[in-house]
N, C-alpha and C positions, 0 to 999 in steps of 0.2 A: 397530530403533531404538525402536519403541513399547514393546517389552518392557523395554529398558534404561531408558526413562523411568519406567515403572511401578515397576521395582525401585529406581530412584534415590529415588523419593518414597515407597517402602514401600507401594505400592498394588497391588491385584490388578485383573484385567480387568473386575470388576463395579463398580469405583469410579466414582462420578459417573454412574450410569445415570439414565435419564430418570425412573425411579420415585422417585429420591432428590432430584433437582434440578428446580426450576421453570425450564424452558427459555424463553428470551426469545421474545416474539411478533413482534418487529420483524425483518423479513426484506427484503433487497434484491431488486429485480426489474429486469431489463434486457430491452429489446426492440430488435431490429434488423429492418429491412425492406429487402430487396433492391430494386433499381430496377425489376425486372419485376413486382414486387408492389405498387408504389405507383402512385397515379393519375397523377402527373406525371413518372414516371421518375426520381425522386430516391431515393437511399439515405437511410434514416432510422435514427437511433440515439438511444435514451434510456434512462435508468435512475433508480431511486430509491435513495438512499443512506440506508437505514433503520438508523441506528446508535443505540445507547442514549443516548450523549452525543456531541456532535459540534460542531465548529467549522464553522458553516455559511457562512462567508465565501467569496466568489469572488475570485480573484486573476488579474490579467493580467500575464503574464511577457513582457517585450519580447524581440525577437530580439537576438542579441548575437554579436560576434566575440570569440574567446578567444586569448590569446597561446599560443604553442607551449609545451608542458609544463604547461599548466594542469590542475588536478585538480578534479573535481566532488565536493562533500561529499554523503554519503548519510546521511539523517536517520532516526532510529528512528520507527516508526509510533506516533503518538498521535492522539487525537481530540478530547479536551476542550479548550474554548477557554481560552487561545489555544494551538493545537496546535504552532505554531512562532513563534519570535521571531527574525527574521533580516533582514538588510538587502540581500541579494544577489539577491532574486527578486521585485522589485516592492514597491509601497507597502503592500499588504494585510497582509503578515506583519511589517511593521516595528514597532519599539517605539513609534514615534510614533503608530501607529494603534490601540494598545490602548485599549479603552473599558470602563468600568464594572468594572474589576478593581483590586484593591489591588496594591501592589508586593510583597505577601507571598502565596505560593501558597495556593490553596484547600486546606482540610483535606479529606482523603479517606482514611479508614483502610483502604480497600480498594485503594489505589493506591500506586505507588512510582516512583522515578526515580533509578536509580543504574546503575553500569556492570556490576554482576553480575546483578541481576534487573531488566532494563530495562523501562520503562513499556510498556503494551500498549494495544490498541485501546479507545478510549472512556474512558481513565483518565489522570489527571494525576500530581501530585506528592504524596508522603507528608507527613503532618503532622510527621513527625520530620526532614524534610529541607526546611525552609522557605527555599529559595533564592529571591531575588527575580529578576524576569525578566531584568534586566541581567546578573546573575551567571550565569544559565543561558546567555545568549548569549555572554558573555565566556569562560566555562570550556568551552563547546562540549561539554557532557556529553550532549547529545542527538544528536551526530554519531557514527554507527557506524564510519565509515571514508570512504575516498575512492576514486573510480575515475577513470581518465584522461578528460579533457574533450576534446570534438571541436572543430575549428577554428571552427564556426559552429553556433549553436542557433537554432531557429525560435521565433517568438512563439507563445504558447498561452494559453488560458484554463484555469484549474485550480481545483478545490476540494480536498476530501480526496484525490481522484483527478484525473488528467489528464482534461480534457473535450474540447477541440478545439484544433488548431493552425491556423496561418495558411493551410494548404493544405487545410483541411476534412477532415483525418484526425481522427476522433472515437472516443471510448472510452466504453462503458458497463460497469458493474461489478456483479457479484453474487458474494459469498462463497459457497462451496459445500463439501460434505463431501469428505473424502479418507481413505484408510487410513494415510497417513503424514503426520506433522506435524513441524514444526521450529520452534525459536525463533531469535532473532537471534544474532549473533556473541557467543560467550561462554556460550551456553546449552548445557550438556551436551556441550561440545566442538564446538558449531556454529561455522562460520566464515561463515555467511550474512550478507550485507549488504543484500539487497534483498527487499522485499515489494511488494504490488501497487500501493500508492499511489505510491511512488517509481518503480517500474518503468513505470507508465503515463505518468507525467510525462516520464521520460527518453525513452520511445518517441516522444512527440509532439515533443520537442526535436530528435530525431535521425533521423526517418524520411526518409532521404536521397533516396529516389525519390518522396517525397511521396505514398505509398500506404499503405493498411491492411496490405497484404502485408509491406511493409518495416518498418512499426511492429511487427508480430508477430515478424519475424525479429530485430529489435533486442532485444525483450524476452526471447525465448527464448535467444539467444546470451549476453546479459548474465547471465541467471539461471543458466545452466549454468556460466559462468566465475566468478561472484562468489558464488553460492549464494542460495537462496530460502528465506524463512521465512514461517510462517503468520500469519494475522490474530490468532489466539489460541494460546497455548502453555502457559499456567500450569495444570497439572493440579490442583494443590492448591486453587487459587481457583475455577476454572471447572468442573472435572470432565472426565472423559474424553469424554462425549458432546459437550459443547460444543467441546472442543479439536478433536476429529475433525470435528465439524460445520462448523468454520471453517478447516479445514486446507488447503483448495484454493480456487481462484478461477476464475471464468468471466468473460471479458471479451467484449463485442461490439465489434468494431473495424470502422469503415467509412471509406470515402472516397467521392467523388462517383460512383464506378462500381461498387464492390464492397462487400459485407457479409460479414464473417468472424466466427467464434467461436473464441476462444483459451482453452484450459484449461491450468492450471499447478498443480503441487503440489511440495512438497519431495521430494528424493530420500532414499534410506535411509542416506546417509552424513553428512547435515547440511552438505554442502559444495557441492551443485549443485542441479539441478532436473529435474523430468520435465514435459514440455509437449507439446501437440498442438494443431493448428489445423485448421479446416475452412471452406471457402468456401461461403456459402449457395447453395442451389439456385435461388433466385429472383433471380439476378444478371443473367441473360440475357433 
Protein backbone atom coordinates (compact mmCIF):
# COMPACT_ATOMS: atom_id res chain seq x y z
CA UNK A 1 0.00 0.00 0.00
CA UNK A 2 2.91 2.35 0.75
CA UNK A 3 4.43 1.61 -2.67
CA UNK A 4 1.07 2.26 -4.36
CA UNK A 5 0.83 5.60 -2.54
CA UNK A 6 4.33 6.61 -3.60
CA UNK A 7 3.57 5.71 -7.20
CA UNK A 8 0.26 7.59 -7.08
CA UNK A 9 2.06 10.81 -6.10
CA UNK A 10 5.10 10.16 -8.31
CA UNK A 11 7.37 9.85 -5.29
CA UNK A 12 10.25 7.53 -4.49
CA UNK A 13 11.08 6.08 -1.08
CA UNK A 14 13.48 8.94 -0.32
CA UNK A 15 10.76 11.58 -0.61
CA UNK A 16 10.28 13.63 2.50
CA UNK A 17 13.25 12.29 4.42
CA UNK A 18 14.19 13.99 7.65
CA UNK A 19 17.13 15.64 5.91
CA UNK A 20 14.70 17.45 3.60
CA UNK A 21 11.95 18.35 6.06
CA UNK A 22 11.92 20.09 9.41
CA UNK A 23 10.11 17.62 11.64
CA UNK A 24 7.81 19.10 14.29
CA UNK A 25 9.09 19.22 17.85
CA UNK A 26 5.66 18.85 19.46
CA UNK A 27 5.13 15.28 20.60
CA UNK A 28 2.39 13.69 22.70
CA UNK A 29 3.22 11.81 25.88
CA UNK A 30 0.99 9.41 27.78
CA UNK A 31 1.55 7.81 31.18
CA UNK A 32 -0.39 5.01 32.90
CA UNK A 33 0.18 3.71 36.42
CA UNK A 34 -1.23 0.39 37.64
CA UNK A 35 -2.76 0.21 41.12
CA UNK A 36 0.17 -1.80 42.53
CA UNK A 37 2.54 1.00 41.54
CA UNK A 38 0.60 3.92 43.04
CA UNK A 39 0.77 4.94 46.70
CA UNK A 40 -2.98 4.74 47.30
CA UNK A 41 -3.83 1.76 45.06
CA UNK A 42 -5.39 3.86 42.30
CA UNK A 43 -4.90 3.44 38.58
CA UNK A 44 -3.64 6.68 37.03
CA UNK A 45 -3.79 7.82 33.40
CA UNK A 46 -2.69 11.09 31.83
CA UNK A 47 -1.39 12.49 28.57
CA UNK A 48 -0.35 15.66 26.76
CA UNK A 49 -2.05 16.37 23.42
CA UNK A 50 0.81 18.28 21.81
CA UNK A 51 -0.59 19.25 18.41
CA UNK A 52 0.60 22.08 16.21
CA UNK A 53 -2.85 23.68 16.12
CA UNK A 54 -5.64 22.50 18.34
CA UNK A 55 -9.14 23.21 19.60
CA UNK A 56 -8.43 22.99 23.35
CA UNK A 57 -12.03 23.03 24.55
CA UNK A 58 -13.34 20.29 26.84
CA UNK A 59 -16.86 18.95 26.35
CA UNK A 60 -19.26 17.00 28.56
CA UNK A 61 -21.39 14.50 26.66
CA UNK A 62 -24.52 13.45 28.57
CA UNK A 63 -25.68 9.84 28.84
CA UNK A 64 -28.45 9.10 26.39
CA UNK A 65 -30.90 6.44 25.24
CA UNK A 66 -31.27 5.98 21.49
CA UNK A 67 -34.26 4.76 19.46
CA UNK A 68 -33.93 1.44 17.69
CA UNK A 69 -32.31 1.85 14.29
CA UNK A 70 -30.38 5.03 15.19
CA UNK A 71 -27.10 5.71 13.40
CA UNK A 72 -24.07 7.47 14.88
CA UNK A 73 -22.30 10.02 12.63
CA UNK A 74 -18.53 9.62 12.26
CA UNK A 75 -16.66 12.89 11.74
CA UNK A 76 -13.41 13.54 9.88
CA UNK A 77 -10.39 14.26 12.10
CA UNK A 78 -9.70 17.99 12.39
CA UNK A 79 -7.90 19.99 15.06
CA UNK A 80 -8.07 23.72 14.32
CA UNK A 81 -10.66 25.74 16.26
CA UNK A 82 -13.53 25.08 15.92
CA UNK A 83 -12.86 21.48 15.02
CA UNK A 84 -16.57 20.63 15.02
CA UNK A 85 -19.83 22.56 14.83
CA UNK A 86 -22.65 20.24 15.88
CA UNK A 87 -25.66 20.18 18.15
CA UNK A 88 -25.90 16.50 19.12
CA UNK A 89 -23.02 16.21 21.58
CA UNK A 90 -23.26 18.82 24.30
CA UNK A 91 -23.01 22.60 24.34
CA UNK A 92 -19.26 22.96 23.70
CA UNK A 93 -19.35 22.10 20.00
CA UNK A 94 -22.57 24.03 19.29
CA UNK A 95 -22.76 27.02 16.98
CA UNK A 96 -23.98 29.13 19.90
CA UNK A 97 -20.66 28.53 21.71
CA UNK A 98 -18.38 29.83 18.93
CA UNK A 99 -16.16 32.65 20.18
CA UNK A 100 -13.85 35.15 18.50
CA UNK A 101 -14.29 33.77 14.99
CA UNK A 102 -15.90 35.33 11.98
CA UNK A 103 -18.57 33.45 10.09
CA UNK A 104 -16.09 33.10 7.25
CA UNK A 105 -13.49 30.39 7.66
CA UNK A 106 -9.87 31.28 8.36
CA UNK A 107 -7.57 31.47 5.35
CA UNK A 108 -5.01 28.70 5.37
CA UNK A 109 -3.29 27.94 2.10
CA UNK A 110 -1.93 24.71 3.56
CA UNK A 111 -5.33 23.28 4.40
CA UNK A 112 -8.45 22.06 2.67
CA UNK A 113 -11.88 20.69 3.36
CA UNK A 114 -13.67 18.74 0.69
CA UNK A 115 -14.89 15.23 0.04
CA UNK A 116 -11.95 14.10 -2.10
CA UNK A 117 -8.94 15.42 -0.17
CA UNK A 118 -10.44 15.66 3.31
CA UNK A 119 -9.07 17.93 6.08
CA UNK A 120 -6.34 16.54 8.29
CA UNK A 121 -4.99 16.82 11.82
CA UNK A 122 -4.37 20.42 12.88
CA UNK A 123 -5.75 22.06 9.74
CA UNK A 124 -9.01 23.69 8.77
CA UNK A 125 -10.60 25.03 5.58
CA UNK A 126 -9.06 26.28 2.36
CA UNK A 127 -9.20 29.93 1.37
CA UNK A 128 -10.88 28.81 -1.86
CA UNK A 129 -13.71 27.12 0.02
CA UNK A 130 -15.05 29.84 2.31
CA UNK A 131 -18.02 28.04 3.78
CA UNK A 132 -19.49 29.64 6.87
CA UNK A 133 -19.90 27.50 9.96
CA UNK A 134 -23.65 27.10 9.50
CA UNK A 135 -23.15 25.85 5.96
CA UNK A 136 -20.62 23.30 7.17
CA UNK A 137 -23.07 22.00 9.76
CA UNK A 138 -26.01 21.99 7.35
CA UNK A 139 -24.22 20.33 4.44
CA UNK A 140 -22.56 17.78 6.76
CA UNK A 141 -19.41 17.74 4.65
CA UNK A 142 -17.37 16.90 7.73
CA UNK A 143 -19.22 13.60 8.25
CA UNK A 144 -17.43 10.60 6.73
CA UNK A 145 -20.21 8.12 7.33
CA UNK A 146 -22.40 6.43 9.93
CA UNK A 147 -22.21 3.34 12.14
CA UNK A 148 -25.11 1.66 13.96
CA UNK A 149 -25.84 3.30 17.34
CA UNK A 150 -26.21 1.28 20.54
CA UNK A 151 -29.37 1.53 22.71
CA UNK A 152 -27.60 3.48 25.49
CA UNK A 153 -24.42 5.59 25.56
CA UNK A 154 -22.59 6.58 28.74
CA UNK A 155 -21.74 10.13 29.79
CA UNK A 156 -18.15 11.18 29.18
CA UNK A 157 -15.69 14.04 29.15
CA UNK A 158 -13.88 14.59 25.86
CA UNK A 159 -11.47 16.95 24.14
CA UNK A 160 -9.88 16.08 20.82
CA UNK A 161 -9.87 12.53 22.22
CA UNK A 162 -12.10 10.74 24.68
CA UNK A 163 -10.90 11.42 28.25
CA UNK A 164 -13.05 9.61 30.83
CA UNK A 165 -16.57 8.25 31.11
CA UNK A 166 -18.98 8.05 34.03
CA UNK A 167 -17.56 4.65 35.09
CA UNK A 168 -13.98 5.97 35.35
CA UNK A 169 -12.77 4.30 32.18
CA UNK A 170 -10.09 6.73 30.95
CA UNK A 171 -7.94 7.14 27.84
CA UNK A 172 -4.54 8.73 27.19
CA UNK A 173 -3.23 9.13 23.63
CA UNK A 174 0.08 9.36 21.81
CA UNK A 175 0.48 9.14 18.06
CA UNK A 176 3.34 6.86 17.07
CA UNK A 177 5.11 5.51 14.01
CA UNK A 178 4.03 2.56 11.88
CA UNK A 179 5.08 0.97 8.58
CA UNK A 180 1.58 1.17 7.07
CA UNK A 181 -0.53 4.32 6.75
CA UNK A 182 -3.98 5.05 5.42
CA UNK A 183 -6.24 8.00 4.76
CA UNK A 184 -9.97 8.33 5.35
CA UNK A 185 -12.72 7.02 3.10
CA UNK A 186 -12.04 8.06 -0.47
CA UNK A 187 -8.24 8.25 -0.15
CA UNK A 188 -6.66 5.90 -2.72
CA UNK A 189 -9.53 3.45 -2.43
CA UNK A 190 -9.71 3.57 1.36
CA UNK A 191 -13.04 2.81 3.00
CA UNK A 192 -11.85 3.69 6.51
CA UNK A 193 -14.25 5.66 8.72
CA UNK A 194 -12.43 5.72 12.05
CA UNK A 195 -9.32 7.35 13.51
CA UNK A 196 -8.25 7.48 17.11
CA UNK A 197 -10.21 10.60 18.12
CA UNK A 198 -13.63 9.18 17.21
CA UNK A 199 -12.55 5.68 18.20
CA UNK A 200 -11.63 6.70 21.76
CA UNK A 201 -14.88 8.62 22.18
CA UNK A 202 -16.96 5.71 20.92
CA UNK A 203 -15.14 3.35 23.29
CA UNK A 204 -16.05 5.49 26.30
CA UNK A 205 -19.64 5.71 25.11
CA UNK A 206 -19.96 1.96 24.71
CA UNK A 207 -17.74 0.15 27.26
CA UNK A 208 -20.60 -2.16 28.19
CA UNK A 209 -18.87 -3.93 31.07
CA UNK A 210 -17.54 -0.57 32.29
CA UNK A 211 -13.91 -1.68 32.04
CA UNK A 212 -10.74 -0.77 30.15
CA UNK A 213 -10.70 -4.27 28.69
CA UNK A 214 -14.15 -3.75 27.15
CA UNK A 215 -13.24 -0.29 25.82
CA UNK A 216 -10.25 -1.82 24.02
CA UNK A 217 -12.41 -4.61 22.60
CA UNK A 218 -14.91 -2.04 21.29
CA UNK A 219 -12.14 -0.04 19.57
CA UNK A 220 -10.48 -3.07 18.03
CA UNK A 221 -13.65 -4.62 16.69
CA UNK A 222 -15.01 -1.36 15.26
CA UNK A 223 -11.68 -0.54 13.58
CA UNK A 224 -11.57 -4.00 12.01
CA UNK A 225 -15.15 -3.69 10.75
CA UNK A 226 -15.21 -0.08 9.57
CA UNK A 227 -11.53 0.60 8.79
CA UNK A 228 -8.90 2.74 10.50
CA UNK A 229 -6.97 5.71 9.11
CA UNK A 230 -3.89 7.58 10.32
CA UNK A 231 -3.55 11.00 11.91
CA UNK A 232 -1.57 12.15 8.85
CA UNK A 233 -1.77 10.82 5.30
CA UNK A 234 -0.85 13.59 2.86
CA UNK A 235 2.50 12.58 1.35
CA UNK A 236 2.80 15.66 -0.83
CA UNK A 237 2.26 18.10 2.00
CA UNK A 238 3.87 16.34 4.95
CA UNK A 239 6.42 13.98 3.43
CA UNK A 240 6.96 10.29 3.96
CA UNK A 241 8.74 10.54 7.32
CA UNK A 242 5.92 12.50 8.91
CA UNK A 243 3.18 10.34 7.39
CA UNK A 244 4.79 7.15 8.70
CA UNK A 245 5.70 8.88 11.96
CA UNK A 246 1.99 9.49 12.62
CA UNK A 247 0.62 6.32 11.07
CA UNK A 248 -0.05 4.46 14.32
CA UNK A 249 -1.51 5.21 17.73
CA UNK A 250 -0.77 4.16 21.30
CA UNK A 251 -3.51 4.56 23.89
CA UNK A 252 -3.26 4.03 27.63
CA UNK A 253 -6.65 2.78 28.82
CA UNK A 254 -7.49 2.46 32.51
CA UNK A 255 -10.35 1.72 34.86
CA UNK A 256 -10.26 1.73 38.69
CA UNK A 257 -8.64 -1.74 38.73
CA UNK A 258 -6.52 -2.16 35.59
CA UNK A 259 -4.16 -0.26 33.27
CA UNK A 260 -3.72 -1.32 29.64
CA UNK A 261 -1.81 -0.22 26.53
CA UNK A 262 -3.58 -0.41 23.16
CA UNK A 263 -1.71 -0.10 19.84
CA UNK A 264 -3.42 0.30 16.47
CA UNK A 265 -2.46 0.99 12.86
CA UNK A 266 -4.17 0.64 9.46
CA UNK A 267 -4.05 -2.67 7.65
CA UNK A 268 -2.58 -3.06 4.14
CA UNK A 269 -5.96 -3.10 2.39
CA UNK A 270 -7.21 0.30 3.55
CA UNK A 271 -10.40 -1.31 4.81
CA UNK A 272 -9.59 -2.66 8.28
CA UNK A 273 -7.01 -2.38 11.09
CA UNK A 274 -4.21 -4.14 12.95
CA UNK A 275 -4.29 -3.84 16.74
CA UNK A 276 -2.90 -5.38 19.91
CA UNK A 277 -3.28 -4.68 23.63
CA UNK A 278 -1.40 -5.56 26.79
CA UNK A 279 -2.36 -5.35 30.45
CA UNK A 280 0.22 -3.59 32.60
CA UNK A 281 2.32 -5.74 34.94
CA UNK A 282 1.75 -3.37 37.85
CA UNK A 283 -1.98 -4.12 38.20
CA UNK A 284 -1.77 -6.71 40.95
